MIVO-524357 format. One line per 10 residues: for each residue x, y, z of N, C-alpha, C, CB. Coordinates in Angstrom, 3 decimals, padded with zeros to 6 digits. Glycine has a CB too. Example, Ala and Ser with C-alpha at 12.3 -4.5 7.8 and 13.67 -1.06 7.14 Angstrom:
013.190:-005.690:007.800:012.300:-004.500:007.800:013.200:-003.300:007.800:011.308:-004.473:009.046; 012.850:-002.250:007.080:013.670:-001.060:007.140:012.900:000.030:007.870:014.084:-000.598:005.725 .
//
This chain:
-002.609:-047.444:-053.574:-003.861:-046.708:-053.493:-004.947:-047.404:-054.305:-003.670:-045.270:-053.981; -006.185:-047.152:-053.920:-007.324:-047.723:-054.633:-007.406:-047.215:-056.056:-008.610:-047.412:-053.905; -008.144:-047.910:-056.877:-008.250:-047.540:-058.290:-009.058:-046.272:-058.497:-008.873:-048.669:-059.078; -009.818:-045.831:-057.499:-010.622:-044.620:-057.642:-009.870:-043.354:-057.250:-011.867:-044.737:-056.812; -008.623:-043.477:-056.837:-007.843:-042.320:-056.416:-007.088:-041.759:-057.615:-006.862:-042.697:-055.275; -007.371:-040.494:-057.990:-006.653:-039.902:-059.126:-005.148:-039.881:-058.878:-007.158:-038.477:-059.394; -004.380:-040.103:-059.922:-002.924:-040.186:-059.777:-002.316:-038.905:-059.226:-002.291:-040.509:-061.109; -002.939:-037.753:-059.498:-002.356:-036.491:-059.035:-002.466:-036.293:-057.521:-003.025:-035.336:-059.738; -003.279:-037.096:-056.827:-003.377:-036.939:-055.379:-002.622:-038.013:-054.608:-004.818:-036.949:-054.966; -002.121:-039.017:-055.296:-001.366:-040.071:-054.623:-000.120:-039.441:-053.996:-000.979:-041.222:-055.621 .
000.034:-039.631:-052.709:001.176:-039.055:-052.004:001.001:-037.583:-051.669:002.411:-039.228:-052.822; -000.179:-037.029:-051.887:-000.433:-035.611:-051.619:-000.954:-035.446:-050.188:-001.452:-035.024:-052.646; -000.164:-034.879:-049.300:-000.592:-034.778:-047.906:-001.852:-033.933:-047.719:000.520:-034.200:-047.078; -002.059:-032.916:-048.558:-003.257:-032.078:-048.431:-004.520:-032.896:-048.678:-003.195:-030.894:-049.414; -004.465:-033.790:-049.655:-005.612:-034.643:-049.965:-005.935:-035.551:-048.785:-005.338:-035.484:-051.226; -004.916:-036.148:-048.201:-005.141:-037.065:-047.088:-005.618:-036.325:-045.838:-003.863:-037.840:-046.779; -005.091:-035.132:-045.611:-005.558:-034.353:-044.460:-007.021:-033.969:-044.657:-004.685:-033.083:-044.259; -007.367:-033.519:-045.854:-008.750:-033.155:-046.161:-009.673:-034.358:-045.940:-008.869:-032.641:-047.620; -009.282:-035.522:-046.439:-010.096:-036.725:-046.261:-010.267:-037.071:-044.784:-009.466:-037.905:-047.003; -009.211:-036.948:-044.014:-009.297:-037.247:-042.582:-010.244:-036.275:-041.890:-007.901:-037.185:-041.928 .
-010.140:-034.991:-042.247:-011.020:-033.989:-041.641:-012.479:-034.217:-042.050:-010.573:-032.571:-042.045; -012.703:-034.686:-043.267:-014.073:-035.005:-043.707:-014.648:-036.144:-042.875:-014.095:-035.383:-045.210; -013.852:-037.159:-042.637:-014.352:-038.307:-041.880:-014.715:-037.910:-040.452:-013.310:-039.429:-041.864; -013.992:-036.966:-039.883:-014.250:-036.533:-038.513:-015.428:-035.581:-038.396:-013.029:-035.878:-037.952; -015.794:-034.916:-039.473:-016.851:-033.904:-039.423:-018.082:-034.368:-040.199:-016.342:-032.563:-039.987; -018.062:-034.209:-041.511:-019.173:-034.647:-042.353:-018.626:-035.081:-043.699:-020.229:-033.520:-042.523; -019.285:-036.027:-044.319:-018.847:-036.492:-045.636:-019.435:-035.643:-046.750:-019.232:-037.951:-045.840; -020.218:-034.655:-046.396:-020.860:-033.803:-047.399:-020.454:-032.354:-047.200:-022.390:-033.939:-047.332; -019.222:-032.005:-047.561:-018.777:-030.626:-047.360:-019.680:-029.652:-048.107:-017.321:-030.459:-047.821; -020.027:-028.569:-047.428:-020.944:-027.585:-047.979:-020.350:-026.195:-047.777:-022.347:-027.694:-047.317 .
-019.814:-025.580:-048.839:-019.231:-024.248:-048.688:-020.257:-023.232:-048.186:-018.645:-023.780:-050.015; -019.784:-022.229:-047.450:-020.645:-021.165:-046.939:-021.398:-020.537:-048.104:-019.816:-020.091:-046.171; -022.663:-020.284:-047.898:-023.476:-019.662:-048.929:-024.191:-020.649:-049.830:-022.632:-018.777:-049.755; -023.942:-021.935:-049.658:-024.635:-022.934:-050.466:-026.127:-022.870:-050.166:-024.078:-024.359:-050.193; -026.929:-023.021:-051.208:-028.378:-022.943:-051.044:-028.943:-024.171:-050.345:-029.045:-022.770:-052.392; -028.302:-025.304:-050.521:-028.832:-026.551:-049.976:-027.755:-027.283:-049.178:-029.368:-027.452:-051.108; -028.166:-027.888:-048.095:-027.263:-028.683:-047.272:-027.624:-030.150:-047.474:-027.351:-028.275:-045.755; -026.715:-030.929:-048.059:-027.028:-032.342:-048.260:-027.042:-033.101:-046.933:-026.017:-032.978:-049.218; -027.801:-034.153:-046.880:-027.817:-034.980:-045.677:-026.568:-035.835:-045.623:-029.076:-035.865:-045.633; -026.475:-036.631:-044.622:-025.332:-037.528:-044.503:-024.814:-037.565:-043.095:-024.230:-037.115:-045.443 .
-023.823:-038.392:-042.860:-023.298:-038.542:-041.503:-022.683:-037.247:-040.980:-022.261:-039.654:-041.465; -022.936:-036.972:-039.722:-022.340:-035.827:-039.043:-021.560:-036.382:-037.857:-023.432:-034.773:-038.586; -020.332:-035.942:-037.714:-019.472:-036.430:-036.629:-019.342:-037.949:-036.678:-020.029:-035.993:-035.261; -019.270:-038.493:-037.870:-019.215:-039.946:-038.058:-018.117:-040.578:-037.215:-018.995:-040.282:-039.529; -016.947:-039.986:-037.249:-015.819:-040.528:-036.488:-015.337:-039.493:-035.479:-014.661:-040.947:-037.433; -016.297:-038.802:-034.846:-015.968:-037.746:-033.903:-015.041:-038.217:-032.793:-017.225:-037.189:-033.307; -014.134:-037.372:-032.432:-013.164:-037.660:-031.377:-013.013:-036.411:-030.506:-011.780:-038.100:-031.979; -012.415:-036.569:-029.358:-012.083:-035.422:-028.516:-010.607:-035.093:-028.710:-012.401:-035.710:-027.011; -010.223:-034.966:-029.954:-008.834:-034.704:-030.292:-008.548:-033.211:-030.303:-008.491:-035.314:-031.643; -007.266:-032.912:-030.189:-006.791:-031.540:-030.251:-007.322:-030.854:-031.500:-005.262:-031.496:-030.225 .
-007.893:-029.698:-031.329:-008.410:-028.945:-032.463:-009.880:-029.186:-032.718:-007.637:-029.282:-033.687; -010.320:-030.418:-032.635:-011.741:-030.698:-032.865:-012.602:-030.023:-031.805:-012.001:-032.214:-032.869; -012.200:-030.118:-030.559:-012.994:-029.513:-029.495:-012.949:-027.994:-029.609:-012.488:-029.966:-028.109; -011.747:-027.419:-029.636:-011.618:-025.960:-029.613:-012.053:-025.274:-030.902:-010.205:-025.592:-029.325; -011.734:-025.841:-032.042:-011.992:-025.152:-033.309:-013.193:-025.682:-034.083:-010.786:-025.244:-034.172; -013.778:-026.780:-033.641:-014.927:-027.322:-034.366:-016.155:-027.431:-033.461:-014.583:-028.695:-034.953; -016.092:-028.241:-032.418:-017.272:-028.445:-031.571:-017.686:-027.164:-030.838:-016.999:-029.552:-030.556; -016.734:-026.475:-030.203:-017.070:-025.253:-029.470:-017.589:-024.185:-030.428:-015.842:-024.726:-028.698; -016.933:-024.031:-031.569:-017.374:-023.041:-032.554:-018.776:-023.369:-033.051:-016.391:-022.977:-033.737; -019.063:-024.639:-033.257:-020.397:-025.044:-033.712:-021.446:-024.665:-032.665:-020.440:-026.570:-033.995 .
-021.164:-024.951:-031.405:-022.100:-024.601:-030.337:-022.317:-023.094:-030.301:-021.584:-025.102:-028.972; -021.240:-022.323:-030.426:-021.354:-020.862:-030.400:-022.221:-020.357:-031.548:-019.966:-020.216:-030.470; -022.015:-020.877:-032.740:-022.780:-020.413:-033.899:-024.254:-020.787:-033.807:-022.191:-020.984:-035.173; -024.540:-021.999:-033.386:-025.938:-022.423:-033.289:-026.633:-021.701:-032.134:-026.032:-023.956:-033.100; -025.915:-021.472:-031.038:-026.483:-020.710:-029.923:-026.800:-019.291:-030.365:-025.517:-020.692:-028.722; -025.917:-018.693:-031.142:-026.160:-017.351:-031.664:-027.414:-017.330:-032.543:-024.940:-016.857:-032.464; -027.567:-018.341:-033.392:-028.760:-018.444:-034.241:-030.011:-018.588:-033.372:-028.637:-019.646:-035.217; -029.930:-019.423:-032.344:-031.072:-019.629:-031.447:-031.455:-018.333:-030.736:-030.752:-020.720:-030.414; -030.454:-017.560:-030.308:-030.732:-016.283:-029.641:-031.394:-015.296:-030.594:-029.439:-015.679:-029.082; -030.920:-015.246:-031.845:-031.546:-014.365:-032.844:-033.000:-014.755:-033.062:-030.776:-014.420:-034.183 .
-033.230:-016.048:-033.206:-034.589:-016.527:-033.438:-035.480:-016.249:-032.230:-034.580:-018.026:-033.753; -034.963:-016.459:-031.028:-035.743:-016.203:-029.815:-036.074:-014.721:-029.689:-034.976:-016.683:-028.569; -035.105:-013.864:-030.028:-035.343:-012.420:-029.970:-036.433:-011.996:-030.947:-034.051:-011.657:-030.268; -036.572:-012.748:-032.037:-037.610:-012.457:-033.031:-038.922:-013.174:-032.688:-037.133:-012.872:-034.436; -038.936:-013.879:-031.551:-040.153:-014.539:-031.104:-040.484:-015.843:-031.809:-041.277:-013.621:-031.268; -039.476:-016.504:-032.313:-039.727:-017.787:-032.992:-038.739:-018.841:-032.490:-039.612:-017.627:-034.542; -039.060:-020.096:-032.784:-038.177:-021.198:-032.423:-036.953:-021.229:-033.324:-038.922:-022.528:-032.501; -036.048:-022.115:-032.997:-034.817:-022.244:-033.775:-035.122:-022.529:-035.240:-033.934:-023.353:-033.198; -034.516:-021.754:-036.110:-034.615:-021.983:-037.550:-033.643:-023.118:-037.872:-034.286:-020.665:-038.388; -034.168:-024.328:-037.949:-033.323:-025.506:-038.131:-032.570:-025.468:-039.453:-034.161:-026.767:-038.056 .
-033.191:-024.913:-040.496:-032.518:-024.817:-041.796:-031.282:-023.932:-041.685:-033.480:-024.260:-042.871; -031.424:-022.792:-041.007:-030.283:-021.889:-040.815:-029.211:-022.555:-039.956:-030.740:-020.564:-040.165; -029.632:-023.256:-038.908:-028.674:-023.950:-038.039:-027.930:-025.031:-038.814:-029.393:-024.569:-036.822; -028.644:-025.758:-039.673:-028.003:-026.792:-040.493:-026.971:-026.183:-041.435:-029.055:-027.568:-041.300; -027.301:-025.018:-042.011:-026.353:-024.347:-042.914:-025.119:-023.874:-042.153:-027.029:-023.152:-043.616; -025.329:-023.331:-040.954:-024.189:-022.905:-040.134:-023.281:-024.089:-039.824:-024.677:-022.250:-038.823; -023.894:-025.177:-039.450:-023.144:-026.385:-039.106:-022.377:-026.924:-040.310:-024.087:-027.459:-038.563; -023.032:-026.949:-041.464:-022.398:-027.474:-042.677:-021.254:-026.581:-043.143:-023.431:-027.619:-043.794; -021.445:-025.260:-043.069:-020.371:-024.371:-043.524:-019.182:-024.424:-042.571:-020.885:-022.926:-043.649; -019.439:-024.595:-041.273:-018.332:-024.743:-040.323:-017.551:-026.017:-040.612:-018.856:-024.756:-038.872 .
-018.263:-027.096:-040.902:-017.581:-028.353:-041.228:-016.672:-028.151:-042.435:-018.607:-029.483:-041.507; -017.169:-027.451:-043.447:-016.362:-027.189:-044.640:-015.127:-026.359:-044.278:-017.202:-026.460:-045.715; -015.315:-025.303:-043.480:-014.181:-024.464:-043.068:-013.116:-025.307:-042.362:-014.659:-023.322:-042.138; -013.565:-026.201:-041.482:-012.620:-027.049:-040.754:-011.933:-028.029:-041.696:-013.335:-027.811:-039.632; -012.681:-028.550:-042.666:-012.132:-029.539:-043.598:-011.028:-028.962:-044.477:-013.237:-030.094:-044.474; -011.189:-027.731:-044.917:-010.203:-027.154:-045.837:-009.092:-026.399:-045.109:-010.893:-026.219:-046.814; -009.207:-026.278:-043.790:-008.163:-025.605:-043.013:-006.914:-026.485:-042.954:-008.668:-025.277:-041.579; -005.805:-025.853:-042.679:-004.552:-026.605:-042.572:-003.829:-026.304:-041.256:-003.635:-026.279:-043.760; -004.565:-025.768:-040.288:-003.972:-025.465:-038.986:-003.419:-026.741:-038.362:-005.010:-024.807:-038.046; -002.246:-026.638:-037.794:-001.604:-027.777:-037.142:-001.938:-027.762:-035.650:-000.063:-027.747:-037.362 .
-002.113:-028.945:-035.092:-002.451:-029.099:-033.683:-001.411:-029.988:-033.011:-003.874:-029.690:-033.513; -001.254:-029.836:-031.677:-000.314:-030.703:-030.962:-000.737:-032.166:-031.087:-000.224:-030.297:-029.475; 000.232:-033.034:-031.133:-000.065:-034.468:-031.225:000.153:-035.181:-029.894:000.800:-035.114:-032.301; 000.509:-034.422:-028.880:000.666:-034.989:-027.544:-000.253:-034.221:-026.599:002.161:-034.924:-027.063; -000.672:-034.841:-025.499:-001.570:-034.165:-024.562:-000.957:-032.882:-024.013:-001.927:-035.096:-023.415; -001.805:-031.899:-023.801:-001.396:-030.650:-023.174:-001.885:-030.728:-021.733:-001.975:-029.377:-023.935; -000.963:-030.722:-020.793:-001.332:-030.889:-019.397:-001.419:-032.362:-019.042:-002.659:-030.194:-019.104; -001.788:-032.619:-017.826:-001.907:-033.994:-017.339:-003.351:-034.464:-017.510:-001.465:-034.100:-015.847; -003.599:-035.448:-018.374:-004.970:-035.929:-018.558:-005.615:-036.384:-017.244:-004.984:-037.075:-019.555; -004.852:-037.022:-016.371:-005.396:-037.490:-015.098:-005.778:-036.311:-014.206:-004.379:-038.392:-014.379 .
-004.906:-035.323:-014.107:-005.192:-034.152:-013.271:-006.404:-033.389:-013.807:-003.962:-033.220:-013.207; -006.485:-033.253:-015.119:-007.621:-032.556:-015.725:-008.914:-033.327:-015.463:-007.401:-032.373:-017.245; -008.876:-034.642:-015.607:-010.058:-035.476:-015.353:-010.522:-035.348:-013.908:-009.757:-036.944:-015.677; -009.579:-035.390:-012.971:-009.938:-035.259:-011.556:-010.556:-033.891:-011.275:-008.701:-035.473:-010.665; -009.987:-032.863:-011.865:-010.500:-031.509:-011.673:-011.928:-031.378:-012.221:-009.572:-030.488:-012.355; -012.163:-031.925:-013.402:-013.498:-031.855:-013.999:-014.511:-032.676:-013.205:-013.456:-032.342:-015.449; -014.086:-033.826:-012.731:-014.991:-034.659:-011.922:-015.403:-033.912:-010.657:-014.317:-036.010:-011.553; -014.425:-033.298:-009.994:-014.721:-032.551:-008.763:-015.659:-031.380:-009.060:-013.413:-032.035:-008.109; -015.399:-030.691:-010.148:-016.199:-029.516:-010.507:-017.650:-029.891:-010.827:-015.571:-028.800:-011.706; -017.848:-030.969:-011.578:-019.188:-031.298:-012.069:-019.901:-032.396:-011.285:-019.098:-031.708:-013.493 .
-019.264:-032.982:-010.287:-019.897:-034.056:-009.508:-021.250:-033.643:-008.922:-018.970:-034.490:-008.383; -021.388:-032.423:-008.384:-022.691:-032.040:-007.822:-023.836:-032.087:-008.853:-022.597:-030.638:-007.237; -023.532:-031.828:-010.096:-024.571:-031.843:-011.131:-025.106:-033.245:-011.367:-024.028:-031.273:-012.436; -024.323:-034.249:-011.013:-024.732:-035.630:-011.247:-025.118:-036.364:-009.957:-023.618:-036.378:-011.941; -025.172:-035.649:-008.854:-025.483:-036.272:-007.564:-026.846:-036.954:-007.586:-025.445:-035.228:-006.448; -027.809:-036.374:-008.267:-029.156:-036.963:-008.296:-029.212:-038.224:-009.153:-030.162:-035.945:-008.819; -028.171:-038.492:-009.925:-028.141:-039.688:-010.779:-027.699:-040.926:-010.015:-027.214:-039.465:-011.964; -027.134:-040.731:-008.837:-026.630:-041.865:-008.056:-027.786:-042.633:-007.427:-025.652:-041.383:-006.964; -027.624:-043.966:-007.301:-028.697:-044.773:-006.678:-028.818:-044.504:-005.192:-028.444:-046.261:-006.903 .
//
């Protein structure tokens, strides 16, 4: 291990899982209720891996959409500060979670790809030359 790694975390799976989750989400974890959201990379090493889509990306979209609907109902545009806080607190929740995800594909990736292509092809018809 590098010289900057405290001896108490060497060989600690929780530390390594937390670090991996940070790299996939944000390097600036921000607990819910924090007054300030630090800048920094978001989705630096984003992947379409098990758990990231269902428990991180979809949840983020749901939370920001909810914020946008609240703001629209109040007659104003999206409160970007509130959206940033929602996004940062979700990243923190995902980083400190320990939920296990499958490490092998669920279903047939080829069959799923074909199904999605068929479903969404009409939306991209105007993009063809």
